[in-house]
Structure formats: structure tokens, C-alpha cells
N, C-alpha and C positions, 0 to 999 in steps of 0.2 A: 745679681744684676745691680750695678752701681746706681742706676737711675731710679731705683725703687727703695722705699723705706717701708718695711713691713711692721705692722702693729699687732697683728693677730693672724694665726693660721688655723682656723677652725676646720673641722671635717664637714664638708657640705654635701647635701643630698641632691643629686642630679641637677646641679645648678645651671642657670642660664644667665649670661651677662646682658644687661640692658644699659646702653650708653647714650648720652646726649652731651653735646658740646655747645657752649655759648659762642656766639659770633655769627659767621656767615650762614651756618646751617640752622639758625635758630631765630626765625622771624618772630617778633613779639615775645621772645623767651618762652614760647609754647612748649618746646621740647625739653629744655633744661628745667622748666617749671614742673614738667611731669615727673622727672627723676627726683627733683627736690621734694615734691609732694609724696612720692612713694617712699622716700627715705624716712619722712616723718610718719607716714601711715604705718609702715612696718617696723619703725624704730630700729632702723638698720645700724649696725655697728661698723666702725672703721676697720678696714683690712690693711690698706696700704696707700701710699701717696707716691706720685711721680715727681722727682726733683725737677723743677722748672728751668734750671740753669741752662741746659743745653737746647731747650725747645722754644724759648721766647726771646724776642727782641724787647728788652725792657724800656726802650725809648718809645715803643709802640704800645705794649701791654705793661704799663708802668706799675710797679709795686705801690702799695698804699701804706700810710703810717697810722697806727692805732694809738690814741692817747688815753691815758688813765690819770685823772686828777692833774691834767696839764703837763704830764711828763710822757716822754716817748715810751711806749710799752713794747711794741715789736713791729717789724716790717712784714706786711702781708703780701706775698707774691702770688702770681697766677697759680691756681690750684687744680690738680687733677687727682681726685680721690676715689678709691674703691671702697665699697661698703657691702656688708653681707646682711641679707634679710632672710629670716626663716618664715616660710609660709606653711604653717602646720596643717592647714586644711587639705592640701594636695600632696604633702610629703615631698615637696620640692623647695629648693632655696634659690635665691636670686642674688647675683652680684651686680650692684649698681655702680656705674662709673659716671660721676658728675665732673665734667671737665670744661675746659676752655680751649677753643681751637688754637693749636700752636702756630707760631710764626716760622719755625725752623725745623729742619730734619724730620720731615713727616714719615719717611720710611723707618727711621729708628724709633720714632714715637709709636708707630703702629706695631713694631716688633716688641716694644715694651708692653703694650696693651695685650698682645697675643701671648706674651710670656705669662702674664697674670691669668689669662684665660686657661692656659694649660696647667699652671700651678694649682688653680682652684678647681680643676676638673670640669669646667663649663662645657656643656654639650652644644651650645649654640650662642651666637652673638646677635642681639637685636639692637639696632640703632634707631633713635627717634630724631626727626627733623621737622622743620616748618619753613614754608616759603611763602612769599607774597604773591597773590594771584588776584585776577579780576573776578572775585566771587563776592556775593552779597552776604552781609553779616546776619541776615534774617534766615538763611537756609542752614541745614545741617552742615557741619564741617566736612568738606570733601577730603577723603583720605586715600593715599596711594600706598600699597604694600607690595614690595618687590623682593626678589631673591635671585641669586645667580645660579644656585644648584637646581637642576631640572627636577630631581626627585622631591626636593623640598617644596618647590613651586606647586607640584601636583598634590603633594600631601596636605599642604596648608591652604590650597586654593588661591595662590598668589599669582603674580604675573611677572614676565620678564621686563626689566627696565628698558625702555626705548629712548630714554633721554640722552641727548648729545649736547655737550656744552661745558661751561665751567663747573668744577666740582670743588667740594671742600674736604675736610678731613674725614667726613663720613664716607664719601666715595672712595677715598684712598684706603681707609680701613677695610671696607668691604672687598676691595681688590686684594688686600693682604690676606683676608680670610679665605678668599677663593684659592689663592696660591698655596695656602697652608691646608687646604681641604677642610676648613672649619665652616660648618653651615652658618649662614648669616642671613638676616632679614632686615629690610629697611622700611620703616613706617614714616610717612610724611603727611603733614597736615597743610592744607591750603588756607591761608588767612587773608582777609580782605585788606588790600593795600591802601585803602583810603582812610583806615582807622589808625590814627597816630597815637596808639596806646602803648605803654611800656610792657604790658602783659595782655594775654588773651586766654583767660581761664576756660572759655568755651572750647578752644582748640586743644588746650591741655587735657581737658576732660575727654575729648574725642580720642586723643592718642592713648590715654590710660585705658579707656574702654576697649579699644582695638587690641592693645597689648594683652589685656585680661582675656579676651576671646582667643587670641593666638596661643597663649600659654596655658589656657584653662585655669586661670587664677581667680578666686573669688575676691572681689574688691567692692567694698561699700563706698560710694563716692562722697556721701555726706556734704561737708562744707564746700567741696569742689563744685557740686551741682548748684549750690546756692550762689557761689561766686560767678559761675557761668551765666546764671540768670540775671544777676545784678549787672554784670558787664554788658549783656545784650540790651537791658533796659536803659542803661546810660548812653549807649551808642544810639539807640532809637531816639532818645531826646535830642542828642546833638545833631543827628541827621535831620530830624523834623524841623530844627531851627534854621536850616539852610535849604532854600528851595532848589538851588542848583544841585547840591549833593543828593537831595531827596529824589530828584529826577534821574540822577545817575544811578542810584541804587535800584530804582524801578526798572531802569534799562537792563541792569545786571540780572534782576529777578526774572525778566522775560526770556533770558537766554536759557537754553537747555544745558545746564551745567553738567549734567550727567554724561553728556555726549562729548565733552571736551577731551581731546586726545592729549596724553602726557607730552607728546612732542610739540604740541601747540602752546604750551604754557609760556607766557611772555616773560621777559626779563623785567627787573625793577625799573630800568630806564624806559622800556616800552610802556609799562603801566603808567608811569608818571607822565609820559608824553600823551598817552591816550586820555588821561584825566584832564590835563591842561587843555587839550583840543576840545573836549566835551564842554568844559566850562567856558572857553572862549565862544563856542557856538551858542551856548545858552545866554551869554551876556552880550552877544552881538559884536564879538571881537575885543 
């Protein structure tokens, strides 16, 4: 396949692919951060890369220039890389896909991903995602795990997705898996929309933890737990410094978040409008 550059072709043991894409599917980089953390934790080796030429509008996803000693070193283009991780404790390997949501040719992009799935012998595809939601940062991260295969749903104790609305490359990839009869699972973390941080290690830890439960993988969280605690402490300080935001967080805490239906999850625009309305009320217009 011309869109792929292979670096290694190891023999893998009952592998599962775990994928995350930066962009629309990745609020606060929680999902891509999980795959990056797993790559480092397991010291994953590079398997293959997808040539970005056909899949990106470079006026939107612009390449970057790396300089060494003031001279142009190389052009860095949007990357989608596959990595192999050996998990000795369970006799199973994991193929990690660290990617960026493409701008173009999603059908062909998904076909390329599934080609790697078949070539590496993966038994299942698990995607990670994160969305902005009206949830307080003080509560455990709310996770949603869905699948399209009825037997897989019953086997893993998941649920059917009832979401209707805009989707990203994750949704299109799952549809491609369904058509190819490849079992697939989608894990999503809800992150607080009022926290303007570039990363959310608390959500990343929640996704990694649920993935470990799903696949029966032993993972020691170590520095990720520390980062999650530090993040929550910093957000606590910021919230405490603004009475209006503190009141808004208390309002969110009073809601029964566990009873929120997936179909009722608001869009980013709705969340922004709700927060603005709340602040106007608190400040008397």
C-alpha cells in the first residue's frame, strides 16, 4: 500500500490496536495524551507511518520547520504513526496508533488503518476520545464505553451508542470496522468545559485505567497519578479565586451527573452559552 511506510514487521501475540487522534475527537489532548503516555510506558517501537500527502490540507494543518544551529533541518508534516508494545505480563501485544484527524479522504484513511490492523493480526480496535461537557473537575471523570457489535457489548459489559450528531474520524473508523466485521470499542472521557488547560492528566489517567480494565492489562500509573493530582490542585486554586466560577462549579456538583443520558450531552456552543448566561446572572447582567 503506497500510503504506508513500514519500519518493522514483528510477529505479534494476540494484538489489539489502540488509537487516538488529535483534533476534534480530543478535548484537552486527553485521548492523544493517553496513547503518548502508553508509548513511553511500554517503550513501544515504531512499526509504520501513514504518508500525510493525500489526507491533509497543508493550509489548515501546516507543516513545521525544525532548526538546528540556525539552519533548516527538516520539514515536520502531520504524522500518523503505528507502534508495537509488548506486554509480557499477559502474553498480549498492543499496536498503538498516534494520529492527527485528517482533513481529506476519510474513507481511504480508514481503509489504510484497517490494512495495518489486518497485517499485524489485531483482534480488536479500541479508540480513545474526549469531549467537553458540563461536569465538575472535582468529581471522577465520567467515561462512556460503546461498541457496535452486540456480542462484544454483552461480553465486555458495554452499551450501544445512542449519540446522534456530528462525528469525527473516530466515528468513521468505527463504522469502517463494523463494515469489515472487525470488533471495535470506543472509550470517551467527559472533561470540564470551563477549564482552559492544554492538557487534562486526570482524564488521561481515567482513559488509561478503563483501557487496562477492558483489555486485562497491568499498568502502574506512577507519574500519571501525580500529574492528575497536581492538575486538580491547580484548578482548585483558580476556581477558588473567582467567586462566579466557584458558584458555577458548586451548581455542577449538585447535579446527579451519573444520571446524564448520552443523548443529552450538550455541544461546545451550548456549553459556552450556558456558562455566559450563568455569569451574567451572577453579575446582574
